[in-house]
C-alpha positions in Angstrom: -3.1 1.2 17.3 -4.6 1.5 13.3 -4.6 -0.2 10.7 -4.0 1.0 6.7 -4.5 -1.9 3.5 -4.0 -1.1 0.1 -4.8 -4.1 -1.9 -3.6 -3.8 -5.8 -4.7 -6.1 -8.2 -2.8 -6.8 -11.6 -5.1 -7.5 -14.8 -3.3 -8.1 -17.6 -0.5 -10.2 -15.9 3.2 -8.8 -16.8 5.5 -10.5 -14.7 8.1 -7.6 -15.4 5.8 -4.6 -14.6 5.1 -6.5 -11.2 8.5 -6.9 -10.5 9.3 -3.5 -11.3 5.8 -2.3 -8.7 7.4 -4.6 -5.7 10.5 -3.4 -5.9 9.3 0.1 -6.3 7.4 -0.8 -3.4 9.9 -1.7 -0.8 12.3 0.7 -1.6 11.2 3.9 -1.8 7.5 3.9 -1.6 6.9 2.5 2.2 9.9 3.9 3.2 8.5 7.4 2.6 4.5 6.0 3.6 7.3 5.4 7.3 8.4 8.8 7.2 4.5 10.2 7.0 3.8 8.2 10.2 3.4 3.8 9.7 5.6 2.3 11.9 5.7 -1.3 10.2 4.7 -2.1 6.9 4.0 -5.6 5.2 3.2 -7.1 1.7 0.8 -10.3 1.4 0.7 -12.3 -1.8 -2.9 -13.1 -2.0 -4.7 -16.7 -3.5 -6.3 -15.4 -6.8 -7.4 -15.7 -10.0 -4.4 -12.4 -11.0 -1.6 -11.0 -9.6 -3.0 -9.6 -6.0 -1.1 -8.2 -3.5 -2.3 -6.7 -0.2 0.3 -3.9 1.4 -0.3 -3.7 5.5 0.6 0.2 7.5 0.1 0.4 10.8 0.1 3.3 12.1 -0.2 3.7 16.1 -2.8 5.7 16.4 -5.9 7.2 13.8 -4.6 10.4 14.7 -1.0 9.7 13.2 -3.4 7.7 10.7 -5.2 11.0 9.5 -2.1 13.0 10.1 -0.9 11.1 6.8 -3.5 10.8 4.7 -3.6 14.3 5.0 -0.1 15.4 5.0 1.4 12.8 2.2 -1.0 10.6 1.4 -2.0 12.7 -1.9 2.1 13.2 -3.2 2.7 9.3 -2.4 -0.5 8.8 -4.3 0.3 10.4 -7.3 3.5 9.4 -7.3 2.3 5.8 -8.0 0.8 7.1 -10.5 3.0 8.6 -12.1 5.4 5.2 -12.1 2.5 2.3 -12.6 -0.6 4.1 -13.7 -4.0 2.7 -13.8 -3.9 2.0 -17.9 -1.2 -0.8 -17.2 -4.1 -2.6 -15.4 -3.5 -1.8 -12.0 -6.6 -1.9 -9.5 -6.4 -0.5 -6.2 -8.9 -0.8 -3.0 -7.9 0.8 -0.2 -9.8 0.3 3.5 -8.6 1.5 7.2 -9.6 0.9 10.5 -8.9 0.4 14.3 -7.1 -3.2 15.1 -9.3 -4.1 18.3 -7.3 -7.7 19.2 -4.1 -9.1 17.4 -2.2 -11.8 19.7 1.1 -13.1 17.5 
């Protein structure tokens, strides 16, 4: 299994912006990422000084993630930035890696 995490911080503390972003994320964005190859996703509200969320996507393999990156990610990022420009105070970071152990 492979994990892709997108972290978003909202500097400016605009609760209406945060809610609009969460609504868009839930539908349609996560579904679009899943059509691109993700097998699952979760949104985690982090404990932080400003509203901060991590979206943790699961892919079956690194190959599936690489295909998502090559074929889908760019267009989906552009769409997100068009709807929620960085100038509104959003700060994104991304990380990915292989899951070497998981127990639920």
